[in-house]
C-alpha positions as CSV (number, residue, x, y, z in Angstrom):
1,M,33.7,-67.3,-39.7
2,T,34.0,-68.6,-36.1
3,E,31.0,-68.2,-33.8
4,K,31.0,-65.0,-31.7
5,K,30.1,-65.2,-28.1
6,I,28.3,-62.2,-26.4
7,I,27.1,-61.9,-22.8
8,L,24.2,-59.6,-22.2
9,V,23.9,-58.7,-18.5
10,G,20.5,-57.2,-17.8
11,C,17.6,-57.6,-20.1
12,G,15.0,-55.0,-19.0
13,N,13.8,-52.2,-21.3
14,I,17.2,-51.2,-22.7
15,G,18.7,-54.7,-22.5
16,S,15.9,-56.2,-24.5
17,R,16.5,-53.5,-27.3
18,H,20.2,-54.6,-27.3
19,L,18.9,-58.2,-27.7
20,Q,16.8,-57.3,-30.7
21,A,19.9,-55.7,-32.3
22,L,21.9,-58.9,-31.7
23,T,19.5,-60.8,-34.1
24,K,20.8,-58.7,-36.9
25,L,24.5,-59.4,-36.6
26,N,26.3,-61.1,-39.5
27,G,27.5,-64.7,-38.9
28,E,27.1,-67.1,-36.1
29,C,26.5,-65.8,-32.6
30,L,25.9,-67.3,-29.2
31,V,24.3,-64.9,-26.7
32,E,24.2,-65.7,-23.0
33,I,21.5,-63.5,-21.4
34,I,21.8,-62.9,-17.6
35,E,18.6,-61.7,-16.1
36,P,17.1,-62.8,-12.7
37,N,13.9,-60.9,-13.0
38,N,11.0,-62.9,-14.5
39,D,9.1,-59.8,-15.7
40,A,12.2,-58.6,-17.6
41,V,12.7,-62.0,-19.1
42,L,9.1,-62.1,-20.3
43,L,9.5,-58.6,-21.9
44,A,12.7,-59.6,-23.6
45,K,11.3,-62.9,-24.9
46,S,8.3,-61.0,-26.3
47,R,10.5,-58.5,-28.1
48,L,12.8,-61.2,-29.3
49,S,9.8,-63.1,-30.8
50,K,9.0,-60.2,-33.1
51,M,12.4,-60.4,-34.7
52,K,13.2,-62.5,-37.8
53,Y,16.5,-64.3,-37.5
54,E,18.2,-67.6,-38.4
55,K,17.9,-69.7,-35.3
56,N,20.8,-71.9,-36.4
57,L,23.0,-68.8,-36.6
58,Q,21.8,-66.8,-33.6
59,R,21.5,-68.8,-30.4
60,F,20.2,-67.4,-27.1
61,I,20.7,-69.0,-23.7
62,W,18.9,-67.6,-20.7
63,K,20.5,-67.7,-17.2
64,K,19.5,-66.2,-13.8
65,S,23.1,-65.3,-12.8
66,I,26.6,-65.1,-14.2
67,P,28.0,-68.7,-14.3
68,E,31.2,-69.2,-12.2
69,N,33.0,-70.7,-15.2
70,T,32.0,-68.0,-17.7
71,K,34.9,-67.1,-20.0
72,N,36.0,-66.4,-23.6
73,S,33.4,-63.9,-24.7
74,D,34.0,-61.6,-27.7
75,L,31.9,-58.8,-26.0
76,V,30.0,-58.2,-22.8
77,I,27.0,-55.8,-22.8
78,I,26.2,-54.4,-19.4
79,A,22.6,-53.2,-19.3
80,T,21.9,-53.4,-15.6
81,N,21.1,-50.2,-13.7
82,S,24.0,-48.2,-12.4
83,K,23.8,-49.5,-8.8
84,N,26.5,-52.1,-8.1
85,R,27.5,-52.2,-11.8
86,V,31.2,-52.0,-11.0
87,M,30.9,-55.1,-8.9
88,V,29.4,-57.0,-11.9
89,I,32.1,-55.8,-14.2
90,D,34.8,-56.7,-11.7
91,E,33.4,-60.3,-11.5
92,L,33.6,-60.6,-15.3
93,L,37.1,-59.1,-15.5
94,K,38.3,-61.7,-13.1
95,S,36.8,-64.4,-15.4
96,G,38.9,-63.1,-18.3
97,H,36.4,-61.0,-20.3
98,K,38.1,-58.1,-22.1
99,R,35.6,-56.0,-24.0
100,F,32.6,-54.2,-22.5
101,L,29.7,-52.1,-23.9
102,I,28.4,-50.3,-20.9
103,E,25.1,-48.5,-20.4
104,K,25.1,-45.0,-18.9
105,M,25.4,-43.8,-16.2
106,V,28.4,-46.1,-15.9
107,C,28.2,-46.0,-12.0
108,Q,27.2,-43.8,-9.2
109,S,30.3,-42.0,-7.9
110,I,33.7,-40.6,-8.8
111,E,35.3,-43.2,-6.6
112,E,33.5,-46.1,-8.4
113,Y,34.5,-44.7,-11.7
114,D,38.2,-44.4,-10.7
115,E,38.1,-47.9,-9.3
116,L,36.6,-49.2,-12.6
117,L,39.3,-47.6,-14.7
118,L,42.0,-49.1,-12.5
119,K,40.4,-52.5,-12.8
120,M,40.1,-52.2,-16.6
121,K,43.8,-51.2,-16.8
122,K,44.8,-54.1,-14.5
123,F,43.1,-56.7,-16.7
124,A,44.1,-55.0,-20.0
125,A,40.4,-54.6,-20.9
126,K,38.5,-52.0,-22.9
127,G,35.1,-50.4,-22.4
128,W,32.8,-48.1,-24.3
129,V,29.9,-46.1,-23.0
130,N,26.7,-46.3,-24.9
131,T,26.0,-42.7,-25.5
132,N,24.9,-43.6,-29.0
133,R,23.9,-40.3,-30.7
134,R,27.3,-40.4,-32.3
135,Y,25.8,-43.2,-34.4
136,F,22.9,-41.2,-35.7
137,N,23.5,-40.5,-39.4
138,G,22.1,-37.0,-38.9
139,Y,24.6,-36.1,-36.2
140,Q,27.5,-37.5,-38.2
141,K,26.5,-35.2,-41.1
142,I,26.1,-32.2,-38.7
143,K,29.6,-32.9,-37.3
144,E,30.9,-32.6,-40.8
145,I,29.0,-29.4,-41.4
146,F,30.6,-27.8,-38.3
147,K,34.0,-29.3,-38.6
148,D,35.7,-26.0,-39.2
149,S,33.8,-24.0,-36.6
150,K,36.0,-22.4,-34.0
151,F,33.3,-22.3,-31.3
152,L,30.0,-24.2,-31.1
153,H,26.8,-23.7,-29.0
154,L,24.5,-26.7,-28.5
155,S,21.2,-25.9,-26.8
156,V,18.7,-28.6,-25.8
157,F,15.1,-28.1,-24.5
158,A,13.3,-31.2,-23.3
159,G,9.9,-31.9,-21.7
160,N,8.8,-35.0,-19.8
161,S,12.4,-36.2,-19.3
162,G,15.1,-35.8,-16.7
163,L,18.6,-34.5,-16.5
164,G,19.8,-37.4,-14.4
165,T,18.7,-39.9,-17.0
166,S,19.3,-38.0,-20.3
167,S,21.8,-35.2,-19.9
168,I,24.8,-37.4,-20.5
169,H,23.6,-38.1,-24.0
170,Y,23.7,-34.5,-25.0
171,L,26.9,-33.6,-23.1
172,D,28.6,-36.5,-24.9
173,L,27.2,-35.3,-28.2
174,F,28.5,-31.8,-27.6
175,C,32.0,-33.0,-26.6
176,W,32.1,-35.3,-29.7
177,L,31.0,-32.5,-32.0
178,V,33.8,-30.2,-30.8
179,S,36.3,-33.0,-30.1
180,D,37.0,-31.7,-26.6
181,Y,36.1,-33.8,-23.5
182,N,37.5,-31.4,-20.9
183,I,34.1,-29.9,-19.9
184,K,33.1,-28.0,-16.8
185,I,29.4,-28.0,-15.8
186,N,27.4,-25.4,-13.8
187,G,24.4,-26.8,-11.8
188,E,23.3,-23.6,-10.1
189,F,20.2,-23.3,-12.4
190,L,18.7,-26.6,-11.4
191,I,15.1,-26.5,-10.0
192,K,15.5,-26.5,-6.2
193,K,13.8,-29.8,-5.7
194,I,14.7,-33.5,-6.0
195,F,12.3,-35.4,-8.3
196,E,11.2,-39.0,-8.1
197,N,12.5,-41.4,-10.7
198,K,10.2,-43.8,-12.5
199,R,12.9,-46.5,-12.3
200,G,12.5,-47.0,-8.5
201,D,13.0,-45.5,-5.0
202,D,16.8,-46.0,-5.3
203,F,17.1,-43.4,-8.0
204,K,16.2,-39.7,-8.1
205,E,15.8,-37.2,-11.0
206,F,16.7,-33.6,-11.6
207,Q,15.1,-30.8,-13.6
208,G,16.1,-27.3,-14.6
209,T,19.1,-26.1,-16.6
210,L,22.7,-27.3,-16.8
211,V,25.4,-25.2,-18.6
212,G,28.7,-26.7,-19.7
213,I,31.7,-25.1,-21.3
214,N,35.1,-26.1,-22.7
215,Q,37.6,-24.3,-24.9
216,H,35.7,-25.1,-28.1
217,G,32.1,-24.4,-27.2
218,L,29.1,-24.0,-24.9
219,V,26.3,-26.4,-24.1
220,S,23.0,-25.6,-22.3
221,L,20.4,-28.2,-21.4
222,T,17.0,-27.3,-20.1
223,F,14.8,-30.2,-18.9
224,L,11.4,-29.4,-17.4
225,P,8.7,-31.6,-15.8
226,L,6.1,-31.0,-18.6
227,E,3.3,-33.4,-19.5
228,K,4.2,-33.4,-23.2
229,Q,7.3,-35.2,-24.3
230,E,9.5,-33.1,-26.6
231,I,13.2,-32.7,-27.5
232,S,14.2,-29.7,-29.5
233,I,17.9,-28.9,-30.3
234,Q,19.7,-26.0,-31.8
235,I,23.4,-25.9,-32.8
236,Y,25.1,-22.6,-33.7
237,G,28.5,-22.0,-35.2
238,D,30.3,-19.9,-37.8
239,G,27.3,-18.0,-39.2
240,K,24.9,-21.0,-39.4
241,S,22.6,-22.8,-37.2
242,I,20.7,-26.1,-37.2
243,K,17.4,-26.9,-35.6
244,I,16.4,-30.4,-34.8
245,D,13.2,-32.0,-33.5
246,E,14.3,-35.5,-32.5
247,L,10.8,-36.9,-31.9
248,E,9.5,-35.6,-35.2
249,N,12.6,-36.6,-37.2
250,D,12.8,-33.0,-38.5
251,A,15.9,-30.9,-39.0
252,H,16.7,-27.6,-40.9
253,I,19.9,-25.6,-41.5
254,F,19.8,-21.8,-41.5
255,N,22.6,-19.8,-43.1
256,Q,23.1,-16.9,-45.6
257,K,21.3,-18.9,-48.2
258,G,18.2,-19.2,-46.1
259,K,16.5,-22.3,-44.7
260,N,17.1,-25.8,-46.0
261,K,15.9,-29.2,-44.8
262,L,18.4,-31.7,-43.5
263,E,17.7,-35.5,-43.4
264,F,17.4,-36.6,-39.8
265,K,16.1,-39.8,-38.3
266,F,16.2,-40.8,-34.6
267,G,18.4,-43.9,-34.1
268,H,17.0,-46.7,-31.9
269,T,19.1,-49.1,-29.8
270,S,17.6,-52.1,-31.5
271,K,19.4,-51.0,-34.7
272,L,22.4,-48.9,-33.6
273,T,23.8,-51.6,-31.3
274,T,24.1,-53.9,-34.4
275,Q,26.5,-51.4,-36.1
276,I,28.4,-50.7,-32.8
277,I,29.1,-54.4,-32.3
278,E,30.1,-54.9,-36.0
279,D,32.6,-52.1,-35.6
280,I,34.0,-53.5,-32.4
281,F,34.4,-57.0,-33.9
282,S,36.0,-55.6,-37.1
283,K,38.1,-52.8,-35.7
284,N,38.4,-53.5,-32.0
285,N,37.0,-49.9,-31.7
286,C,33.8,-47.9,-32.4
287,L,32.5,-44.3,-32.4
288,L,31.3,-44.5,-28.8
289,P,33.4,-42.8,-26.1
290,T,35.8,-45.0,-24.2
291,L,35.5,-45.2,-20.4
292,E,38.5,-42.8,-20.3
293,E,36.9,-40.3,-22.6
294,S,33.6,-40.3,-20.7
295,Q,35.2,-39.9,-17.3
296,Q,35.1,-36.1,-17.1
297,I,31.4,-35.8,-18.0
298,H,30.5,-38.4,-15.4
299,T,32.7,-36.7,-12.8
300,E,31.1,-33.3,-13.4
301,L,27.6,-34.8,-13.3
302,F,28.3,-36.5,-10.0
303,R,29.7,-33.3,-8.6
304,I,26.9,-31.0,-9.5
305,F,24.0,-33.4,-8.7
306,N,25.6,-34.3,-5.3
307,Q,26.1,-30.6,-4.5
308,H,22.4,-30.0,-5.4
309,I,21.3,-32.8,-3.1
310,K,23.5,-31.3,-0.3
311,N,22.0,-27.9,-0.8
312,I,18.5,-29.2,-0.4
313,L,18.9,-31.9,2.2
314,N,21.8,-30.3,4.0
315,K,23.9,-33.5,4.1
316,E,27.0,-34.8,2.3
317,V,26.3,-37.3,-0.5
318,K,29.0,-39.4,-2.2
319,V,26.8,-41.9,-4.1
320,C,24.8,-40.1,-6.8
321,P,21.3,-41.7,-7.1
322,I,21.0,-41.7,-10.9
323,T,20.9,-44.5,-13.4
């Protein structure tokens, strides 16, 4: 088996979890890690040191910036924040890279997203968005349970988290469960305030309720600024419902037969990315949404968050300050 080459751009919290996953890949692998921030490098190297792997099979090279002569990768993982991400991908596309695993949010505006799709098409490249709950075994089983449902309702309640950071995960989960990406989102129930984001002054956060609908179901997400972290989920359809506590790895199904326990375990990037990459390498595809499939969710989130900012600050906003 020939050596695979992977480029990991950005190695902070999420990037370092991708890095851990790369140590578990089958076969020989050369990983170029692009990270200018020394603190992020220290974090990543610390997490890498906790992994057991064959150092003659998995090789890691650290660089401060993307080399001018970079080429011939089997996959690029983009784990920078959303600001200026399209510029980074453009640089790599021009160097001949063809496959991208991209963190969400993919970018910060409808215009940027449209531009990225045009560039990907121009260079005959392919990209997937890392909304990875599709890879949770529990959700795969739940999709099978509801496969014949005509209409599904997904309800999420979360504390100590934000809609700007996390809503895309559950909106994508909903669209995947009902196999319908043509979603419209209502943001009028957001809390009338713009919250600070722990990832820096360039980013903002949103709390309250979002409601989304398409022809096959309804999704409602309520995220509140509570001190206690919690994520509870309910899915309803065709006379049965499933309750999930993601943090407690607990799930039950309720139907005419009563209440029964379902096996559910939260999936972590440090494991899920391994399977995602193995799928891409073997099938040139994976369960994650393509950039095209994720476009409508991104477009709707940009629209409702920018409208929310306009309502509060009384000014037009084109760049949505979320990552």
